[in-house]
N, C-alpha and C positions, 0 to 999 in steps of 0.2 A: 504494500500500500504506500503511495507517495506520502511524504510528510504532511503536505498541505493540499487539500483539494481546492479550496477557494477561500480567499481572505475576505471576510465580511467586516464592515464597520461595526463597532461595538453595539450601537443602538439597533442596527438592523439585525444583528445576530440575536440580541435579546428578544426583539419582536418575533423573530422566527421561532425561537424556542418557547416563549410564553404562549404563542399561538398554538403550538403543538401540544402544550401541556394543559390548555384550557379545558379540554374534554375529560381530564382525569377525574375519577370519583373523589368526592369530598372525604376527608379523614373523619373517622367517627368521633363522637363527643364523649366526655366523661364528666361526672359530677365530683367536684372537690370542695374542700372547705375554703371559704373566701379568704381566710387569713393565710392560706398557703397558695393563693392564686396570683401573686405578684409576677408579672411578666407573661402570664398565660393569656390566651386569646379566646374571647367569648364565642360560643357556638350558636347562640341564639340572642335575639333582642331581649332586653330586660325592661319591664315596666315597673313603675314605682307602686308598691302595694299600699302605701300610705302617703299622706302629705308630709312635707318637711319644710320648715318646722311644723310639728303637729299642733301647735298652739301659738297665739300671739306672744312674742317674747320681747323683753327689754334688751337693748344693745348697750346700755350704760347703767351705772349705779345712779340712782336718783329717785324721783317721785313720779308715780303715775298720776296723770291729771286729765281733766277735760280741757282740750286746747282752748276752747272759747273763754275759759276762766282766766287765761293768762294774757289775752290780747291787750296790748298797750302797756304791759308791765315793763319797768326799767329800774335801774339802780336807784334813781331819785324818786321814783313813784312805783314801788313794788306792788304786786298783787298779793293778797293775803288769803291763804287756804287753810282749812281745818284738816289736821292730820288724823285720819280715822283708823290707821292700822298699818301692818306690814305684810307683804306677801313673802312667805317663807320659801326658800330655795328647795326645789324638788317636791313641792306640794302645790295643789290646786289653789288658785286665788279664791278664798272663801268670803271676800268682801266685795261690795259694789259701791262705786262712786256716785254720789249725788252732786248737784251743783255746788261749787266752791269747796270741794273736799279733795284730798290727795292721799296717796298711800305710798309707803316706802317700797321700792322694788330694787332688786339687784340685777347685775348683768346676767342675762339668761333666764331671769325669772318670768313667771306668767303675768300677763297684763290683766288686771281685774276688770270685771264687767263695768261698763260705763266710762272707762278711760279710753282716750284715743291719742294720747301722746305721753312722752316721758321727758321731764325736765332734768337736766344733768345736775348732780349734787353741787357742783361748783357754781351753778347759777342760782343758788338758793341760800337762804340763811334762816336760822331759827328766830322767831319773833317772841312769842310767849309759849307756855306749855301747850302742846297739841296744836300749834299753829306755825306755819312756815311762810317766809317771804319768797316770792318769785321775782327775780330781777331781769328776766328775759322772756319774751313771749315764745311759745312753742307752736309749731305748725301741726296740723292734723297728721298723724302717723310718724311724727318726728321721733327718732330713736326707738322705733318699734320694728321688729321683724314680723311680718304678717304670716299667719298660717298658710302654708303652701307657697310662700314666696320663693323658696328655693326649688321645690318640686311639688307638683300637684299629684294627687292619687290617680293612678292609671296612666300617667304621662310616660311616654317612652324616654328612658334616660340613657341607655347605652345600646349601641347597635352590635349585631353579630359582626365579628371581625375586629372588634376593639381590643387592643392589647392593654391589659390592666396595669395601671401605674399606681403609685401610692394614693393619689387622690381618688381614683376609682374604687380602690379597696375601702377607703374611708367612707365614701358615699354609699357603697353597698351595705356596709356595716351600720351606718346611720339609719338605713331603711329596714334593718333587721334581716337582711339577706345574708345569712351565714354560710350558705353554700351556693355554688354557681356552676353552670354547665360551660365547659371549655372544650376547645378542640384538642384532641390527643396530640402530643408533641410528635412531629415527624421524626421517624427514626432514620438517622443519617449514617450510613456505613462509610468509614474512612479507611482507605488502603494507601499506605505509604510504600513506594517501591524504590528499589535501588540497591545494587550489590554493595555500595559503599556506605549504606545507612545502617547504624546500630542504635540500640536503645540508649536513652540519655543516662541510664544508670551504669553503662559500660564505659570503660576507657577505650577510646578509639585507637585502632592500630594504624599503621601506615596506610594512607589513602582513604581512611574511613572518616565519617562525620556522624555526629549524633542526630537523631531524628528530631526535627523541629516541626515539620508540617503537621504531623498528627495532632500536636498539641495546640498550635495556633489555629488550625482549622476547627478542632473540637471546641475551642473557646469561642470562635466566631459563630459556630452553629448554636451553641448554648445561648449566646447573647441574642441570637435571632429567633429564639423560641423553639429550636429543635433539640433532639436527644442524640448526641454523638455516640457512635459505637465504633471502637477501633478494631480493625481486623489485622492489626500488626504490621510488621515490616515484611514486604514481599520481595524476593530476589527478582532480578531482571531475567526471569525465565517464563516462557510462555505458559507451560503447564501449571506452574505454581500460581501465577497470576490468574489464569483462567479458573482454577479451582476456587481461589479466594474470592474472585469477583462473582462467580456463580453463587457462592454462599451468601455474600453480602446482598446480591440482587434478590435472593429468595427471602431474606429477612428484613430488608430495609425499605423505606419509602423513597429514599434518594441515596445514590451512591456517588462518592467522590474518589477518584484515583489520581494520586500525584505521580507523574511519570518520572523516570530516571533522567539524568542529564544528557545522556548520549542519544544520538538520532535513532540507533537501533532500539534503545529502551522505549523511546516514544512510539516507534513503529509497533512494538509488541503491545503497548497499551492501546493504541488505536485499533489494532486487530482484535484484541480481546473485547473491547467495547462494542465493536461492530458485530460481534458474533453473539452478544447476549440476548438479542431478540429484536423484533420489529417495532417500529420502522427503522431503528438503528441510528447511525450518525446523521445528524441534521446540519451541524456546522462543524467544520474542522479547519481552524485557522481564523484568527481575528486580527484585524489591522490595528494593533495596540502594542504599546510598550509600557511595562513588561506584560508578557502573557500571550505572545503570538500563537503558540501551538495549542491553544485551548480547544477542547472537544466538547460539544454539546450533543447529547444523544438521548433517545427514549427507547427503552427496551421492555416491551410487554407491559406498559403502564408504569414503569419505574424510570424516573429521570436518572441519567448517568452523566456525570461531568468529569472530563479528564482535564486535570490542572497541570501547569508546568511544575517541574520538580524544585525549582529555585524558590526559597521561602518567601521572598518579597513578591515575586510573580504570583505564587499560589495564593497568598493572602489578598493581594489587590484584586485578582480575578474572582476569588470567592466572594469578595464584597460586591463586585459588580454583577455576578451571575448567580451564585448560590443563594445569597440573601433574598433577591427578588423571587426565586423559585420557592423558597421556604415561606415567604409572605403569601404567595399565591396558594400554596398548599394549606395554609392556616386560615384562608378566607379573607386575607387582608389585601389591600391594594398593593400590587407589586412595587410600585414606585414609593419610595420612602422619603419623608421630609428629613433631610440630613442637616445636621448642625454645621454651619459654616461661618466664617468670618472673612471680611474683606481686608486685604493688605496690599502694600505696594511691593512688587518684585524687587529684591535687593540687587540682583545682577542680571545680566543678559543670560537667557537660556535658549539654546538651539534645539530644534526639533526637525524631523523629516516630515515634509508634507506628504499626506496620504495615510498617516497613521496617527492614532490618538495616544498621547503620552500622559502618564501620571507621574508627576515629580514630587517626591517627598520634600517637605520644607519644615523649618522651625520658625516660630514666630518670635521676632525680636523687636523691642521698642527702641526707636531712634528718635529721641526728643518726643514730639507729639505724634510722630508717624509710626505706624506699625508696618514692619517689613516681613516679607516672606523670604527667608534665607534658604536657598536650595541645599539639600544634603545629597551630595553626589556619591554614588556607590553602585556596585553591580547588584543584580537581582538575587544573588545568593548570599547577600550580607544582611542578615536579619536586623542588625543594629542600625541599619539605615532607617528602618521604620521605628525602632525603639527610640531613636534620637529625634524623630519627627513629631511635630504637632498636628500635621495634616498633609493632604495631597492637593496639588494644583493640577487641574486638567488642562492639557494643551490640545486644542481642537485639531482634527486631522487636516484642516485646510491651512493651518498656521505653520510657519517655519520657525517658530520660537516665540518667546516673550521678551520684550525689551525691559531693561532696568527702569524702575519707576512706574511701570504699568500697573494699574489696579487689577488685582486678581481675586478670585474667590477661593479660599482655602477650605476644603472639606475636612472637618476635624476628625481625627482618629480617636475613637472612644474605646 
């Protein structure tokens, strides 16, 4: 098999791939405890079972009043109200306000019947026993959270495909939803190949290197919502790779294979992927640096992605292609809102027209200006990314970026 069948622009390659995967069956759902659901993806829409807040509450410490009784009040001409009681925290308000009366309320406390505003404590003073001075008028509903102001009972609050963050967990708990239906994590088989690759726990011999890809890719998969499964280090041998790939294919929802560095190793990987099932290889070769020899395939309903063996290439390509596939499988929009920051390029960077480049950069403050300082290094040097704060994309039609040009730095998280 030739090393490259056809070079596709990255966006075109992703469109081809996601289009082929769009007909895949949805992953099953499972019900888990909400307090263990951080980072999981909702399998179904969620409706609010109750209103939130469930009662009218004060947002400050002060006095519940009838707003009309405070109109015209000032420090020089205060309004005088009779104090008739206090609303205890965590208890129902068992008093009702009549004209020219007030009740003590605390932040979060229930608003008593008849009250339609709360005057802040610092805008009042004691006059005589059971009487207060109001030094500032209050508007209707001032300093009050109304029942259902946050969420109404029956209101759709979260959609299927939402990845749960800390705030969603809190919102669900506030509504008493202590369990939630989420999409099962996609099982992602990871095969790291190469005669020169050994376990990180071993001392490498001459010509050997420790395995990096298994662990960077597993971390990326976990961060994207998947469940990484390592199938170990596979030698650059067709039969060994075929056996391991078939096992991963049978047990996983998605398979990633990092190819060895040599052309022969890449050819072995491409051949094995092509034989795992129909429709087979959809894209082989992408006009990108790093990551040109990427393979995108689909075998009997299981996506297979062949990644370059060099650690930087593998991680960059996984971010561009594996993450969107995982998002699609989880019921999320494949495109992700990535965190970025704008900075000025510190030096000139050259690039070949016709391929998309991703340049690692560190962010450096130069006076009031933020600079994107390139970190130059080959794609097998993982600390190129360790030292980087983000990546700058150089479009395929560009021949580089000039020093001082404003660029978007996609942050590495």
